[in-house]
N, C-alpha and C positions, 0 to 999 in steps of 0.2 A: 460864486462866479460860475454858475451853471449855464451851459450853452445848449439849448434844446435842439437846435438845428445841426444837421451834419455839416461839418466844416468843408470848405473847398480846399482840397489837398494839393500839394506840390507833387507833380508826377516825376517819374524817372527822366522822361524826355525833357521836361522843363528844367530839372536840376542840371542835366548835362548841358543844356543851352545856356543856363545862367553861368555855369562854370566857364564855358567857352567865351562868353562876353567878358567875364572878369579877367581871364587870361589876356584877351586882346587889349583890354583897358590898362591893366597893371603889369602884364608880363608874367612869365613863369613857364615851366615845362609843361607841355600838353600831355594828356594821356590819362586813361583810367587804369589804376593799379589793380582794382578788384571789384568787378561788377557786383558780386554777391555782397560785399561790404556796403556798397552804395545802396543796393536794394534793401539791405537790412536796416541801414540808417533811416531810409525813407519810410520803412514800415513801422518803426518805433512809435511815432505819434498815432498812427492808425490803430495799433494794438492797445496803446494807452487809452484811446477813446473807446474802443470796442469793449475792453475788459475792465477798465477802471472808470469809465465815463469822465475822463480827465477834462478839465476846462481849457480854454484857448491858450492861456499863458503857459500851462504845463505842456501843451502840445507843441507850442513854438519852441520851448526849451528843449523838448525831446528831439526836434529836428536839429537844433544847433549842437546839442550834446552828441547825438549819434554821428553827425557828419564830422565834427571836430575830432572825435575819438577814433572813428573807424578808418581814417586815412585812405579813403577809397580812390582818391586821385593822386597822381604823381606829385602835383604841386597845387597850392591854393585851397587846401582843406579848411583852413580857418576862415578864409574869405567866403567859400561856398556855405559854410556853416552859418555865418552871419547873414548872407544874402538870402538863403532859403528861409531862414527864420523871418526876415523882413518881408519877403514876398508872401509867405503864408499869412502873416498878420494883415498885410495890406489886402490880400484876396478876401479876407474875412471881415473887412470893415474896421480894422483897428488902426488908428492913427498912431504910429510909433516912430518917434524921432528923437532918439536918445542923443546925448552929447557924444560927438565922435570920439573924443579922447576916452571917455568912460566905456564906450562900446568896444574900442580897441583893447583896452585893458581887460575887460571882462572876458572877451573871446580868447585872448592870449592866455589868461589865467585858467579858463575852462579847458583849453587844449593841454595845458601843462598839469592839469589835475589839482590846481590850487583853488578852484571854485567848483562847487557841486552843482548838479542839475537843479536841486531845490533852490540854491542861492541864485542861480540864473533865472529861475521862475519868478522869484521875488523881485529881482531887478527888472524883469520885463513888466511885471504888474505895476511896479512903482513908476515906470516910465511911459506908460501908454495912456491914450485917450480914445475911448470908443467914438466912432463917427455917429 
């Protein structure tokens, strides 16, 4: 599953905007707890690509893992983890529409440390269709 082209990344500004939309839609406390942790989470997939030549499924998992674990926002960290993963896949031509109940379970389990980044990668790969 090698991806020769440079992916279209989710930027800091896009992540903050996505988070704001999620809060307006679902509620929650606004605010960025730690800008450095957000930037770190958003850099994880770039570094995996740069140094490991990681494929798209691993990059998407890296976004979700970093955002779910770094707790950069006051609230909505699991939601932003899932949404940035989804936006990244969509921007890169991957049709990804997992079962909502499964998606909720895996993201909650990821945040709780019950699912590894590698397991999330497999789940992404098992649930996508390239456009």
